[in-house]
C-alpha positions in Angstrom: 0.0 0.0 0.0 1.3 3.4 -1.0 -0.1 6.6 0.6 0.8 10.2 0.3 0.7 10.9 4.0 0.9 7.5 5.7 3.6 4.9 6.2 2.3 1.3 6.7 3.7 -2.1 7.4 2.1 -5.4 8.2 4.2 -7.5 10.7 2.8 -10.6 12.5 -0.8 -9.7 11.7 -0.4 -6.2 13.1 -0.8 -3.3 10.7 1.5 -0.4 11.8 0.2 2.9 10.5 2.2 6.1 10.9 0.8 9.5 10.0 3.7 11.0 8.1 3.5 14.8 8.2 6.1 15.5 10.9 6.8 18.9 9.5 3.2 19.8 10.1 3.0 18.0 13.4 1.0 15.3 11.5 -2.1 17.6 11.3 -5.1 16.1 9.6 -5.6 17.6 6.2 -8.0 16.3 3.6 -5.4 14.0 2.0 -4.4 12.5 5.3 -8.1 11.8 6.2 -8.6 10.3 2.8 -5.5 8.0 3.3 -6.8 7.0 6.7 -10.2 6.2 5.4 -8.6 3.9 2.9 -6.3 2.2 5.4 -9.1 1.6 7.9 -11.2 0.0 5.2 -8.2 -2.2 4.2 -7.6 -3.2 7.8 -11.2 -4.1 8.4 -11.6 -6.2 5.2 -8.2 -8.0 5.3 -8.1 -11.3 7.2 -4.3 -11.1 7.6 -4.7 -7.9 9.7 -5.7 -8.8 13.2 -5.3 -5.3 14.7 -3.9 -1.8 14.0 -1.4 0.4 15.8 -1.8 4.0 14.8 0.9 6.6 15.6 2.5 9.8 14.3 5.9 10.4 12.7 8.6 12.2 14.6 9.0 12.8 18.3 6.7 15.8 18.8 3.2 14.9 17.8 0.7 12.1 17.4 -1.6 14.5 15.6 -1.5 18.1 16.6 -5.0 18.8 15.3 -6.8 19.4 12.0 -5.2 21.5 9.3 -6.8 24.8 10.2 -5.8 26.4 6.9 -8.4 24.2 5.2 -11.2 25.7 7.4 -10.8 29.2 5.9 -13.8 30.2 3.8 -16.0 27.2 4.7 -19.7 28.0 4.8 -22.0 26.6 7.5 -23.1 24.0 5.1 -19.6 23.1 4.1 -18.6 22.7 7.7 -21.5 20.4 8.5 -20.7 18.2 5.5 -17.0 18.2 6.5 -17.9 17.0 10.1 -20.5 14.5 9.0 -18.3 12.9 6.3 -15.3 12.8 8.6 -17.2 11.2 11.4 -18.9 8.6 9.3 -16.0 7.6 7.0 -13.1 7.7 9.5 -13.8 8.2 13.2 -16.9 6.0 13.4 -15.3 3.5 11.0 -12.4 3.1 13.4 -14.7 2.8 16.4 -16.9 0.2 14.6 -14.2 -1.8 12.9 -14.1 -5.5 13.7 -10.4 -5.2 14.3 -9.0 -3.5 17.4 -7.2 -0.2 16.9 -4.6 1.0 19.4 -3.6 4.7 19.4 0.1 5.0 20.3 0.2 8.6 21.3 3.8 9.8 20.8 3.4 13.5 21.5 0.8 16.2 21.1 -2.7 14.8 20.6 -4.8 17.9 20.1 -8.2 18.7 18.6 -8.8 16.2 15.7 -5.7 14.3 16.9 -7.2 13.5 20.3 -10.6 12.8 18.5 -8.7 10.3 16.3 -7.1 8.7 19.4 -10.5 8.5 21.2 -12.0 6.7 18.2 -9.5 3.9 18.8 -10.4 1.1 21.1 -7.3 1.5 23.4 -5.0 4.5 23.9 -1.3 4.2 25.1 0.6 7.4 25.7 4.3 8.3 25.9 5.1 10.1 29.1 5.9 13.3 27.1 2.5 13.3 25.4 0.1 16.3 25.9 -3.6 15.9 25.2 -6.4 18.4 24.7 -9.3 19.9 22.7 -8.4 23.5 22.0 -11.2 24.3 19.5 -12.9 27.0 21.6 -9.7 29.1 21.2 -10.7 29.3 17.5 -14.4 30.0 18.2 -15.2 26.3 17.4 -16.0 23.1 19.3 -14.8 19.6 18.4 -16.4 18.4 15.3 -15.3 14.8 14.9 -17.0 13.3 18.0 -14.8 14.9 20.6 -17.7 16.1 22.8 -19.3 12.7 22.8 -16.3 10.4 23.2 -14.5 12.5 25.8 -17.7 12.5 27.9 -18.0 8.7 27.5 -14.4 8.2 28.6 -14.0 10.7 31.5 -17.4 11.8 32.5 -19.4 15.0 31.8 -17.8 17.3 34.4 -14.2 16.6 33.3 -15.1 16.6 29.6 -16.7 19.9 29.8 -13.9 21.4 31.8 -11.3 20.2 29.2 -13.3 21.4 26.3 -14.3 24.8 27.8 -10.9 25.7 29.2 -9.0 24.3 26.2 -6.3 23.1 28.6 -3.8 20.6 27.6 -3.2 17.8 30.2 -0.2 15.5 30.7 -0.2 11.8 29.9 -0.1 11.0 33.6 -3.3 13.0 34.2 -4.9 11.5 31.1 -4.3 8.0 32.6 -5.6 9.1 36.0 -8.9 10.2 34.6 -9.3 7.3 32.2 -8.5 9.0 28.9 -5.6 6.6 28.2 -5.0 3.1 29.3 -1.2 3.2 29.9 1.6 5.7 30.1 5.1 4.5 29.2 8.5 5.9 28.3 8.6 7.2 24.7 11.1 4.5 23.6 8.8 1.8 24.9 5.6 3.1 23.3 5.3 1.0 20.2 6.5 -2.1 22.0 3.8 -1.7 24.6 1.1 -1.2 22.0 2.4 -4.4 20.2 2.4 -6.3 23.5 -1.2 -5.4 24.2 -2.3 -6.2 20.6 -0.4 -9.5 20.6 -2.2 -10.5 23.7 -5.6 -9.7 22.0 -4.5 -11.6 18.9 -4.2 -14.8 21.0 -8.0 -14.7 21.4 -10.7 -15.6 19.0 -11.0 -12.9 16.2 -14.8 -13.3 15.8 -15.2 -13.0 19.6 -13.1 -9.8 19.6 -15.3 -8.4 16.9 -18.4 -9.3 18.8 -17.0 -7.7 22.0 -16.3 -4.5 20.1 -19.9 -4.4 18.8 -21.4 -5.1 22.2 -19.2 -2.6 24.0 -20.0 0.2 21.5 -23.7 -0.5 21.9 -23.5 1.0 25.4 -23.5 4.4 23.8 -25.9 3.9 20.9 -29.2 5.7 21.3 -32.3 3.6 20.8 -30.3 0.4 21.0 -30.6 -2.1 23.8 -27.0 -3.0 24.6 -28.1 -6.1 26.5 -29.9 -7.4 23.5 -26.8 -6.7 21.3 -24.7 -8.6 23.8 -27.1 -11.6 24.0 -27.3 -11.9 20.2 -23.5 -11.5 19.8 -23.0 -14.1 22.5 -25.4 -16.5 20.8 -23.8 -16.0 17.4 -20.4 -17.0 18.8 -21.8 -20.5 19.3 -22.0 -20.9 15.5 -18.3 -20.4 15.0 -15.5 -22.9 14.6 -13.5 -20.8 17.0 -16.0 -21.5 19.8 -15.6 -25.2 19.2 -11.8 -24.8 19.2 -11.8 -22.7 22.3 -13.9 -25.3 24.3 -11.8 -28.2 23.0 -8.6 -26.4 23.9 -9.9 -25.6 27.4 -11.0 -29.2 28.0 -7.8 -30.6 26.6 -5.7 -28.1 28.6 -3.8 -26.8 25.5 -3.5 -23.4 23.8 -6.3 -22.6 21.4 -5.5 -22.2 17.7 -8.2 -19.8 16.5 -8.7 -19.3 12.8 -11.3 -16.6 12.7 -14.0 -18.9 11.4 
């Protein structure tokens, strides 16, 4: 796969995706979003990909926000279309992918960058990372799901404070309030992400996909999450992986899941 603003490699069923605009602090412009939309689709549809690690190039930024220069001159209608398209095609696509995505936050994760990280299923931050949603300093609010996902992750009071003050917080505080799962030294970041994803990859792929669907249902309006869980649980009984998992348990051996 060749992309204008991404670097990708597939190693041991993990797709490593690096946003490669270090000179722009990996800001999300239209081309980068287009590249990400394509790679998310590829990861979701490709059996050899069991999970994705998403990070930024360089040592300064994961993604330092959207490319504000592209906002100039947008009408109200243009802005709504931009937000709706971005949320549907990229941020929601990551969140609803059947493959787990881990954001390896290697520096600034601001605005659209933090929104991108929050769309991932797990977040791991380097100890030098700084996170925030500074949109109100531009007369805006987050437009790629930031108000919703931040509230889901840290609660209404903390989310509103972070959004309304536009403050950046440290990786350590982000971990303390539940915004990230782990904080590690910068040189251990990708290894930690791979460690977590390799552990997930030992489990049954169809069960992981079902767990993603059921967990996401907690936050879907007009959806009974318990019913989603019950149906997903029952569907697992149709899979070969379930039979393999039970056999491996009874025979006291490691399971060999095939995603079938």
